[in-house]
N, C-alpha and C positions, 0 to 999 in steps of 0.2 A: 604356409611357408613365409609369407610376408611378416606375420606376427612373430614367428619363431626367430627369423633373421634379425628383426629389429631388437628383440629381447637379448640376443646373443651379443650384438654390437655394443649394447649399453654396458656390457661387462668388460670391455676391452680396457686396458690400462695404458697410461702414458709411458710407462717403462715396461717393456715386454721382456720375457725370458725365453731363451732358446738353448736347449741342451744344457740346462743349468748354468748357462753363462750370462752374466749381466752385460748388456750392451749399453755403454754410456754414449750419450749423444751430446753434441755441442749445443750451446745455448740457442743459437739461431735455428738449428734443426728441431730442437725441442719446442720452440715457439711455433714453428710451422706445423708440427704435428698436433699441437694443442688447438690451433685454429681449425685444422681439418676435423678434429674431434667435435668441436662445437657446431660446426656446419652440419656434420653428419647427424648429430642429435636432433637438431631442428628439423631436418628433412625426415628423419624417422618419426618424430612426433606428428608431423603433418600426415605422413602415410598412415599412422595409427588412427588418426581422426577420420581420414577418408575411409579406412577399413571399417571402422565402427559405424560410420554413416551408411556405407553400403550394406552392412549387416542389418540395419533397422528397416522397418516397413511402416506404412501408414494404415491404420485401421479406422474404419468409420462404421456407423450404424445408427439405429433408432432405439430408444428406450420407451416402453409403453407400460401401462398398467394391465391388469388381468382382463379388462374389457376392450383393450386395443387402443385406448386413448393415449395420446402423446404426453410424456412427462417432462416438462421443462425444468431446468435447474437441478438435474440429477448429477451428483458428483461422480466423475469417472477418473479413477486414480490408479497408477501403476503401483502395485503392492511393493512395499519396501523402499519406495523412492518418494521424492517430492513432486514428481511429474504428475500433473492432473489437469483436467478440464471439466466442463459441465455442459449439459445438453442445452440447446437453444429452445426457442418457443415452440418448435415442432418436435421436440424430443430428440433431435439429431446431434451427433457429436463426431469429432475426428481427433485422433491422437497418434503420435509416433511411438512405436513399440518395437521390441525384439521378439523373435519367435518364442523365447522362453518366458516372456513377461506374463504376469497375471493381472488382469484388470479387475478392480473392485468397484462395483456400482452401488451407491448408497443414496438414500433419499428419506427425508423425514416421513415417518409413518409407514415405511415399507421395510421389508426384510432385505438386508444387503445380499448381494450376489457376487461371486467370484468366477471368472472365466479365464482359462489359459488360452493364450493367443494361438500358438502353434503356427500353422501355415494359413490361417484365416485372414482375410482382408475386410470382411464385413461381419460384424457381430451385432445382431439384434437381440435385445434383452427384454424380458418381461419381469417386472418387479411385483411381488405379491405384497398385500397389505400386512404390516406387522401386527402380530397378535398381542404382544405385550406392550409395544410402544414405549419401552423404558427409556429410549433415547429421544422420544418426543419432547418438544419444548412446551412447557406449561406456563401460562400467563399467571403471574402472581402480582401482588400489589407493587407498583412502580418498578416492574421488571419481568424477567422470564427466568425459567429454571428447567433443567432437564428433569423429567419425571423421576428418574432414579435418584436424583440428588435432593428430592423434597424431604423436609422434616415434618411437614404439616399434612393435614387432611384436606386434599383438594380433589375434586372430581370435574371432569371435562366432557364436553360433547362437541363433535366436530361439525363443520359446515355440511358435509354430505348427509349426516344423520338428521340435521335440522331441515334441509331442503327436501329430502326424500319423504319426510313426514307430511309434506304438503299442507302444513297448518297455515292459518291466516295470521298467526303471530307465534313468536318463538316460545311462549309459555306452554302452548299446546304441544309443541314439538318435544319439549324436555320432560313433560309430565310422565312420571313412572320410570324414568331412565337414570336418575341420580339418587343414590342412597341418602336418606335423611332429609330430602327436600320435599316437603309436603305442599302440593299445588292443588288449588281448588278454583273452579270457574265460578264467577260471580253470578252469572245469569245466562239465559239464552238470547239476550238482546244483541242486536248488531254491534260489533266492536266491543263486546263485553270484556271486562278485565278479569284477571286472575289474581288471587291472593297467594302469597308464598310465605311459608314459615320454614326456617332451617333449624333443626334441633330444638323444636318446641317454642313456646312463647316465653320470652325472657322478661316480660313486663306485665304488670297486672292491669294498668290503665293506659299505658303508653303504646307507642307503635311497636309492632312485632315483625314488621316487614324488614327484609335485608336491605343493605345499602347497594345501590345499583351504580356501577361504574362503566361508562361507555367510552371506549377508546381512551381509557385513562382519566376520564372526567367524571367525578362524582356528580350524579344527576339527581336533582330533587324531584319529589312527587308533586308536580306542578298543577295537577288538576285536569290536564289534558287526558290523563289516565292515572289511576292509582299507581300503576306499575309503569315506570318509564320505558321499559323495553317493549311495551305494547305499541310504541311508535316506530319501532325498528322493523323494517321489512325482513322477514326471515331469509330471503334470498341474498340479502346484503351482509349476512353475518358469517364471519369466518370461523368463530368458535365461541363457546361460552364456558367459562371456568368458574366454579363455585368454591369459595374459600369457607371452610366450616369451623376449623379449630382456631384457638387463639394464636398459635404460631403463625398462621396465615393472615388472620384478621387484625392483629394488634397494630400493624402498620397503618391501619385506618383509625386507630385510637378510639375517640369518643363515639364513633358511628359503626364500630365493628362487632358489637356483641350479638347482633341478630344474623351474623353472617354477611358475606359480600358476594355479589354476583357480578363478574367481570364479563362484559360483552365486547368482543373484538370484531369490528367490521372489516370487510375486505379492502385490500389495498392493491396497488399495481404490482406486477411481477415481471421479471426479466423475460423477454421472448417476443416473438412476433405478436401483433395485435390479435386478440381473441375476442370475438363477439358472441355473446350468449343470449338467446331468447328463450324465455320460459313462460308458459301460460297454462292455466287450468280453468275448467268450468265445472261447477258442481251444483247439485240439487240438495237443498236443505229441507229435511223432512221431519215434521213433528211426529212423535210416536210415544207409545207407552204412557198415554195420558191417564190421569187418575180416573177411575170409573165413576160415571154419573148415571142416574136413572133415565131411562127413556120415558116417553110421555105416559103410556098406560101405567107403568110401575110407579111413576111419581104421583099420578092421580090417586092410586090406592094408598100410597104413603101418606098423602095429605089427609085422606079420609081416616086412616088409622090414627094419625096425629090428633085430630080434633075429637076422635072417639075416645082416646085414652086420656085427654086432658081432664075432663070431669070425673072419670073413673079414678084417676090418681088422686085427685083432691078428696074424693069420698073415702078412699082407703086411708089417707093420712088422718082424716078427721073422724074415722069410725062411723061413717054414714052409709046409707044404702048405696050400692054401686049401680049407677045407671047402665042400661043396656040398649037404649035407643040410639041408632046411628044418627049422625049429624047430616042434615040435608045439604046437598051439593050447592044449592043456590045461596047458602049462608057462608060458604067457604070459598067459592069461586065467583069471579066476575062474569058479566054477560059474555064478554069476548071469550073467556076461558070455557064457559059452558058450551058455546057454539063450537069451539075447536074440539072439545071432548066428544061432543055428539058426532062430529064429522070425522073424528080420528085424525085431526090435523094438528101437528105439534111442530114446535120450532127447536131445532138443534142450534142453540146460540153459539156453542163452541165452534161448530162447523162453519158458522156464519162469519167468524172473524179470522179463522186460520187459513193458511195456504202453504204451499211448498215455496220455500225461499230459494234464492240464488246466491251462490258464492263464486266469484271469479277473481282471477289474479293474473296480471301480465307484468313481466319484468324484462328489461333489456339492459345489458351491461357490456362495457367495452374495457378490456384489460390488456395492458402491454407495457413495454419498456425496454431499456437497454442497460448497459453497465452504469450509466449515470442518472437516468431519469426513468421513473416508473409512474404510471397513471392508472386510475380506475374511475369509471363513470358509470352510474347505474340510475335508472328511473323505473318506478313501479306504479301500478294502478290497481287498487283493490275495490271491488264492489260487493256489497253484501245487502241483499234484500231479505228482510226478516220474515219469519213464519207468521207474523201478524200483519195485517194490511196496514199500510201507510208507514211502516218502519224500514229504514235503510241507512247504510253507511257507505260513504265514498271516501277513499283515502289515497293521497298522492304522496309518493316519496321520491327523494332525490339524494343520491350520494355521489360526491366527487372528491377525489384525493390525488395529490401530486407529491412525490418524494424526489428530491434532487440531491445527488452527491456532487458538491461543488469542486472538491479536490480531495486529497488524501486526508485532510484534516476536518473539513467542514461538510455538514449535511443539513438540509432544511426541508421543510414540507408543510403542506397545508391541506386541510380537508373540511368538508361541510356536510352535515346531514340535516335534511329538512323534511318535515312532514306537515301536510295540510289535510285536515279531516273535516268532512261535512256530515254530521250525524243527525238523522231524523228519527227520534225515538218512538214516534207515533203517540197515540193516546195513552195517557197514564191510567185512564178509567175504563177503557173498553174491555180489557181483559177481565177486570173484576166484575163489571156489569154482566158479561157473558156467563160467568159462573154464578151470579146472584139471581139472574132472571129465571122465572119458572118456565118450563117447556110448554106450558099450556097457553102462554101469551103469543102475540103475533108481532112480527117485525114489519109487516106491511099492511096498509089499509086495503080495502076491497078494490080501490082504483089503482093499486100498485105503488102508491107513494109510501114513503117510510113513516111509520108511527114514531112519535117521540117517546111515549110511554107504551109499554107492551100490553097493558090492560087498564081498565078504568080505575081500579082501586089502587093503582101504583102511582105514587107521586114523588118518588125519590130515585129510583133506579131507571136510567134512561137506556134507550135503544143504542147499543154500541156502534151501530152504523152512523148515528149522529155524532158520536164522540170522534170517530175517525175523521170526519169531515170538519167538525167545528172545534176540535181541540188540536192546535198546531204547535208543535215544539221543534226547535232547531238549536243545534250547538255546532259551532265552528271553532277550530283552533289551528294555529300555526306554531310549530315547534321547530326552532332552528338551533343547531348545535355545531358551530364552527370551531376550528382548532388550528393554531399555527405553532410550529416548533422549530428549534434550531439546536444542533448539537455539534460538539467539537471534540476530536480526539487529541488531547493535550500532549500526552506522551503515551507510550505503549501501555495499554491496560487502564488508562485513566481517561474518562469521558465526562464531559459536562453537558447538560441538556436543560433547556428552558422551554416552557410551553405556556400558551395563553388560550383560554377557552371560555367564550361567552356561552350562556345557555338561556335562550329567550323563548318564552311561551306567551302568545297572545290569544286569549280566549274570549268569545262572546256567545251569549245564548239568549233565547227569547221564547216566550210562550204566549199564545193567544187563545182565549176561551170565548167563543161566541155565546150569545144569549141562549141558543139552543145547544148547550153542552151540559155535561153532568154537573159541573160546578156552578152553573148559573140557573139550571132547572127551568129554562124557558121564561122566567119572570124577571130575573135580575139583569141589569145592563151588562154588556160584554166587559171583559177585563183583559189586560195585557201586562207583561212584565219583561224586563230586559236586564241583563247583567254583563259587565265587562271586567275581565281580570287580566293583569299583566304581571308576569314574573320575569325578572331580569337578574341573572346570576353571572358572576365572573369568577374564574379560577385561574390563578397564576402559580405554576409549579416550577421549582428549580431543583435539579438533581445533580449530584456528583457521584459517579460510579467508578469503582476501582476493582479490577480483576488481575490476579497474578498467581503464578504457580512456581514454587521453589522446591524442586525435588518431589517429595510426596505430600507437600503442603500446598493446599489451594485456598486462596483468599478471595472473597467477594464482598465488597462493602458498598453500601448505598447510604448517602446522606442527602437530605433534602429539606426544603421548607415550602409551605403552601400558604397562599392568601386567597380567601374567598369572601365574596360580597354577595348578599342575597337581599332582594327587594321585591315586595309585592304591593301593588295598589289595585283597588277594585272600586267599582261603582255599581249601584243597583237602582232601578226605577220601576214603578208600577203605577197603573191607573185603571180606573173603571169608568165606564160611560163614554166610550169613544164614538163619535158621530158616524163613523163608517169603519168598515173592517180593514184597517190599515196595518194589521198585525201589531208589531211593537215599535213601529217606526214613527209614530205620530202621537206620543203620549201627551204632549202639551195641549192637544186639542180636546182633552176630556171635558165633558159638559154634563149638565143635568138632563137625565132622560127619564121620562114618565114620573117626574117628581122626585127621582132619586138622585141626590147630589153626588158628584164624582168624588172618589177617594184617590188621592195622589200621594205616593210615598217616595222618598229619595234617600239613598244611603251611600256611604263611601267609607273607605278604610285604607290604611297604609301600615306596613311594618317593614323593618329592616334588620338585618343580622350580619355580623362580621365574624369570620373565623380565621385565626392565625395558627399555624401549626409548624412544628419542627419535628423531624423524624429521622430515624436511622436504623439500618439493619446490617448485621455482619454475619456472613456465612463462612465457616471454616471446615475444610475437609482434610482428613489425614488418611493417606494411603487408599483413597477411594472406598474406605470402609467405615470410618467414623465421621459423622457429620454433626456440626453444631450450628445453631442459629440463635442470635440474640437480637431482639427488636425493642425499640423505644420510641414512643411518640408523645409529644406534649401538645395539647390543644387549648387554645384560648377562645372563648365564645362570648360574644357581647350580650347574649340573652341573660347571663347570670350577673349577679351583683358583684361589686368590687370585693376582692378577697376570695371569690368563688369562681372566677372566670376560667382559671387554668386547671386542667386535669392531666394526669400523667399515667401512661398505659404501657408497662413493660411486659415482655414475654421472653421465654427461653425454650429451646427445643433441642433434642438430641436424637439422632438416628444411627442405628448400627446395621450395616449390611453383613449379616452373619454368613451368608452364602459365599463370601469372598475369603472367609477364614480357611486355613489349611485343613481343619478337621471336617469341613464340609465340601471341599473342592472336588473330592472324588465321588460325591453323591450325585450321580448323573440325573437322577429324577428331579432334583431341585435346581432351577435356573436362577431363582432369586428368593432370598429370605431376608426381610428387613423389618426391624423393630423401630417404632417411633414413640417418643414421649414429649409432651409439651405442657407448659404451665404459663399462665400469664393473666393479665387484666385487659379488658376492653370495656367500652362504654356505649351508652345509648343517649344521644342528644336529639334524635328524631322522635320526639315524644308526642307526636300527633297534636291534636288540639288541646291536649291536657296542659301543655305549657307553651306559651307564646312569648315573643320577645319582651313583653312588658309585664309578665306575671310576677316578677320580683318586686313590682311596685303596686301600691294600693290604687284602685281604679274605681270609676263609676261606669257601669255598663248599662246601655239602653235596654229597657224592657217595657212590657205592657202590663199594667195592673187592671184587675177586674173589679169594677164597682157596680154591683147589682146587674151584672150581665153586660155592662158597657165598658169597653176597653179605653184605657187612658195611658198615654205615653209617659214614661218616667225613667228613673235610673235606680239601679241596685248596686250596693257597694260590694267590692271585692278586695279582700285584704291581701296585700303583697307579702311575700316571704323572701327576704334577702339571703336566706340560707339555702335556697334551691340550688341543686347542682345535678350532675349527671347520674343516671343509674349506672352502677359499675358492676361488672361481671367478672368473677374469678372462675377460671376454667382449667380443668385437667383433661388431657387426652392421651390415651394409650392406643397405639395402632400397630397393625401387622400387615405387611405386603408379602404375598407369596406367589411365585410363578413356578409351575411344575410341568414336567413331561414335554420339554422343548416348547414351553410357553403355550401348551394346549389348555392348561387350566390356570386361572388366575383368581386370587382371593385378596380382597381388601377388607380388613376388620378394624373397627374403631370402637373403643369404649370411652365415654366422656362423662364428666360431671361439671355442670355450670351453676354457680350460685350468684344471683343478682341481688345486690344490697342497695337499699335506698330507692326502691321503686316508688313512684309518685302516687300519693293517695290524698283524698280530701280529709284533712284533720279537723275535727270538731274543736272549737275554741269557745271560751266563756262568752255569752252574749253581751256581757258588760263591755266588751271591746267594740261592740257595734257591728260585728260581723259574725255570721254563723260558723264559718269554717275558712280554712286556707289550705293551699296545696303544700305538701311537705314530703321529703324523702324519708319514708317510714318503713315500707314493706320489704320483706325478704322472700325470694322465690327461688326454687331449685329445679333444674332440669337435668336428668341423667338418663343415659340410655346406651344402646348398642346399634351399630350400623354394619351391615354386611353387604358386600358386593362380590358377585361371582361371575367370572367370564370363562366360557369354554369354547374350544374349537372342536366341535363334534365330528366333523368330516372335513378333510382338506385334501383335494385331489386336483388333477389338471382341469377337470370340467365342473366339478361340484364342490362347493364349500357350504358349511352350515355352522354358524356361530350363534351362541346363546349368551345373553346377559341377564342376570337376575340380581335383584337387590331387595332388601327389606330393612326396616328400622323400627325400633321400639323406644319410645320416649316416655319417661315418667315425669310429670309436672306436679309440683307440690308447693303450696304456700307455707313458708316456715314462720313468718311473723307478719303482723299487720300494723297495729298502732302502738306496739310496745307494751300493751297491757294483757296480752294473751287471750283477748276476746275476739270472737267472730264478728263479722259485719254482715248480719243476715239481710239487712235491707238492700245491700248491693250484691248479695250472693257471694261473698268472700268468706272462706272458711279455712282456718289454720289446719294444715295437714291434708288438705284436699287440693284438687286442681284449681287453677285460677279462673277457669270457666266451667261452671257446673249448672245442672238443672236441679233446682231445689223446689220440689212440689210434693203433693200427695202421691202415693203409689197405688195404682189400681191393681187389684188382685183378682178381679172378676166382676160379675154382675149378680146382684141379689136375685134369687129365684123364688118362685111362689111358696115352696115349702119352707123358706127361710123368713117368712113374714115376721115372726116374733123377734128373731135375732136382728133383723134389719131395723125394726122399729126401736130396738134398744139403742141403736146408733142414730135414731132420728131419720131413718130412711125406709124405703119400701121396695118390693120387688120391681125390677126394671131399672133401678138406679145402679150406678157404679159402686162396687164394694171397695172401700178405701181401707188400706192396712192401718190397724191401730198400732202405730209404731212406737209412740211414746206419750207420756203425760208430763205435767209440770215437774214431777219428781224423777223423770227419766225412765219410767216404766209404763207399759200400756195401762190405760185407766178406764177402758170401756166406753170411750166417746171419741169422736173425731173433732179435733180443733187444731189450731196452728202448730201445736206441739208435735203433731203427727207428720208434718212436712219432713221430707228427707231428701238426700242427694240421690237422684235416680239415674244420673248419667252425665255425659259431657260431650261437647262437639269435638273434643280432642281425641284423635284415634288412639286405640291401644297399640296398634301397629299398622303400618302401611308399606307398600312395596310395589315393584313392577317386574315384568318379564318381557324381554325383547328377543325375538328369534329372527335371524336373517339367513336367507338361503340364496345362493347363486348357482345357476346351472347354465352352462354355455353363456348365452347372452340374456338369459332371463334372471330377474331378481325378485325376491319376495321377502317381505318383512311383516311382522305382527307384534304389536305391543299391548300388554295387559297392565292395568293399574288397579290397585285395590286399597281401600281404606276400611279398617275393621274396628269395631268396638265403639262407634260413635252413636250418640243419642241426642236428637235435635228436634226442634219445633218444626212441624209441617204447616206452612202458611195455608195450604189448602184445607187441612183439617181444622186449623184455627178458625177459619170461616165456617166450615161445616158444623163444628161443635158449638159455635157461638152465634148462630143466626137468630133472626127474629122469630121467636117461637110461635107467635100468632100467625105468621105468614109462611113459616117453614121454607123460606127461600133456600137456605144453605143445606137443608136436609137432603138435597138431591144427591148427595154422595151415596153411591150404590153399595150397600153393605148389608150384612146379615144382622139386623138389629133385633133387640129383644121385644117380644110380645107375649101375652099370656099363653099363646099356643105355640110360640117359637122361642124356647128357653135358651137363647144365645148367651154365651158366657164371655163374649168379646165386646159387643157394642151395646150400650144402654139404649133405652127408648128415649128419643129426644124430647117427647112430650112429657115423660115422667121425670127425667133428670133435670130438675130445676136448679140444682146447685151449680152456679156459674163456675166456681173454681174446680169442682169435680169434673165438669165437662171439659175444661181446658187440659186436664191431665191426659186425656186420650189423644190430644193433638201432638204429643211428644212421641216420637217413633224411633225405632232402631234405623239409623240412616246409613248403616254399613253397606258397601256396594263393591262389586267387582265389575270392571268393564273392559271390553276390547276397545282401546282408545284409538288404535290406528292399524289399518291393514293396507299394504301397498303391493301391487304387482306391476313390474316394469319389464320392458324389452328394449335392449340397446342394439341398434343395427350394426352388423359386422363392419369393421374398419375397411375391408376391401371394397365393400359396396359404396362407401362414401368418398374414398380417395379421389376418384375421377371427377367428382363434383366439387372438390375442394372443401368438403365438409369434415370437420374434426370429430363431431359426435352428434348422434340423433337418438333420442330415447322417448318412448311413449309409455304411459303408465295409467293405471286406474287405482283409485284410493278410496277407502271408506274411513270416515272419521267418526268415532263413537257409534259404531253400528249396533253394538249390543251392550246392555247394562243389566246386570243381575243383582236384584235387590228385593227386600221385603218392604221397603219404604213406600208409604202411601202419600203421594204428592207429585209435584211436577218433576223435580230433579233432586236426587239424593246428594249430588255434588254441591248444590246450593239450596238446601231445604227451607231455610228461613228467609233468605233474601233480605231486602230492606223492609218490605211490607208486602201486602197484597198488591199495592200499586206497583207499577213497573215490573211486574212479573212477566214471564214468558214460558213457552213450552220447552219440554225436553226435546232435543233435536239430534239428528244424525245427518251426515253429509256424504254423498256419493259423488265423486268427481273423476274427470278424465283430463289428462294433460300431456304436454310434450315439452322436451328440452332440446334446443338446437344450438350447436356450437360451430362457428365458422372460424 
């Protein structure tokens, strides 16, 4: 009634009518009536406002995720209005509404939810995780972008996926989860690094690793680890974004051709202070070791070996074949004969291995308000290796503060610091354990350790001595601070500046006692030390403009960057220390037992400056047509004048076809987007193949051999002032598809990358005084396909099951080498082939007894490997085996690789499993390299337990080691199919119900069990198919798996 009355009174007129008669009023009466009218209108408006207020009510509630955890920062908006609020740190909110209002709850990474208020005063909402995350913000170079607005190929992994993998570093956590990202572990050593290649190898001799950017800072590979993200605690990572195509990477110009990995660490967020403690403890177990013979089997093997030696010689020379066995006392030492008689054998492998320990503890504090956010985290990692005396301790600290000063200015600072203490253990013990015969002894009769396992051994030492008498240590400190300031100049226009030092200080030392493998009990002890320091500075300035005019959206970024890189190092070594002072007293070296000390000193320094200007423009029309143009110019001091600057443009277009009218009624399709990009990027991180002074001629220190005596000297190196970046042209065609209410998602990319000017050693006439020089000569191409499929298999109130699958096929091919169309056989480079190949003889079996005549035609006898007569000097088989018969038999580059991750949640339980596979690889097994190339008169390495050929055992797989005297033929067998499929991660967790924790003031509590690399399926014979070659037999380690238990507590 009040509202109707007010509405009617507003329709009254100054001049009223009655019975069709006009009533004229005097001027004073008219003025009086007009005043009454104004007063009435004001009163009525006040009554209307009071009436509206009485009709509203206040609604409050809590927003949680599917596990009951509070969600801070959730947007709560009244649909169709500008009225909105957000949840606090405990997920709580309050807002004034009308009964007819509809509340819209939205949060990044979650499905939005709408609720009609009605007569409710408390509305609690649970938000489910978004399955397509098209509105998620993706980090790109120098900015962010909604996933649906991307024109490039970008893949991401979130914090929850990283931390739930329970890996000791982030590389383990992302292995097998991102299409086109090939990740390999370098070894089983504590703190071992991983190598990463994105879309193949874009260089023949240079670095093929991607650029790493941590919190916007390009981070160099400073030696603390080959991969900088090895220093980042996985618990401190918010997300990892991988930029793969040129539309995404061109903003990084001369360093973008190998892809870019962006690591964003956690920062503070609005809400009450949240304290999180996470810890796990695990057992590291060596398993699936290559088979070696036990004692009795080895004894028979040695007897067979020495029995076959003279027989093989007789067959080759058409002499009578001896039949008398060789007496044991001629092939075994006294100690060995005693052990054989007593049945006492030594398992050298078991003597050095153990179950290791992996533990991790992390504590973080996160909070903030409307103006200030803070985040502090500390972590401790301990890894005791599976070989005695090896361990790694790592300490991490992350601190960040962001401050909104007013509506215009914002500033912040952060620091990430890592300190590591690595004890790699003995470099020789592992090799010694595999080289020593099981017939030897580790201990004397009185229980003391033997230095040599048997009397006739004078080279291979007891590995127990190596553990104690070879001491190695590496320590490094990596500090990555950052300060920034930004200002909103006008609406849509922001300026930002940031300054970031990147400092690494590393020192390492090694001490070898007289009774160690390298000194053999006779030479004086030795020690060495080295110190390195890397100091890098990056200063970035950005100008960002965003605006929308009708259907037109603009997003422009312009910036410049200044980088300074410096490295200096020293190294010192000495022999003959008067006492075991490790590497801390090298100046005291003196003559011992008549052997003069040898002291060496070295040092070095290099410097590099990079100046860059870059820009990127994004334009979107009608949310359907997206355009991106990028340009970067880099100037680098390592190149000569006239070659210092490089220019790297790119362009991209995307079409969201699902928003067109002809597809708007197709309910099965939620998103259909096509992407295309083309551009140029470069590679300036050219490993050791190019250093800051390689454009200049130099004299490099070297050691010359004069009749077995070393003499210090210098060798010339010819500089090439035409050196420049390796440049890559790339095309990318992509498709993004979401179907059936985002239950099925597909990302498909086809690409072709051609790198021109790859660095090679160019031969030059000796008349110049130099044998060769480095030059931009080669051309290499990578092309392939990447597929990523995500499915929501089951989604209900209590049970969800999601699956993510990806695979990639990459074809790598050398198109040109030195411009003359010729192959480089010496370095293993072949036009039309992959840039890394195995070029050897091909074994097609073992010669059998009945093939004696045919075998002798090739200069061989039964029991030797049968080599394929592949070619002769004229290109056709010629009936003999010579270097012309070598051929390409494989590559360490996979024909395809991929991963599968399946995640299930039931009530408060969660389970996930990840599989990773690399197929079509063919690589050297260091284990077999030693087994096939051992000392034939001692048969140390022959202990590999295999079905080898004998006259009575016609194996067609393994030759008889005594008969196969061709060294190169023996090495062929060490190359193996290294394809593998592994279950890389399995996790089972339980989150306590929220109701149980509220009374104790606990926000969350989860316990979990995890298995890392529990199963590997492979035919490879060696320690680990993931790293079959390693660096050498030295520094090798076992294949391992880790079983761990942990908890996460949030207050």
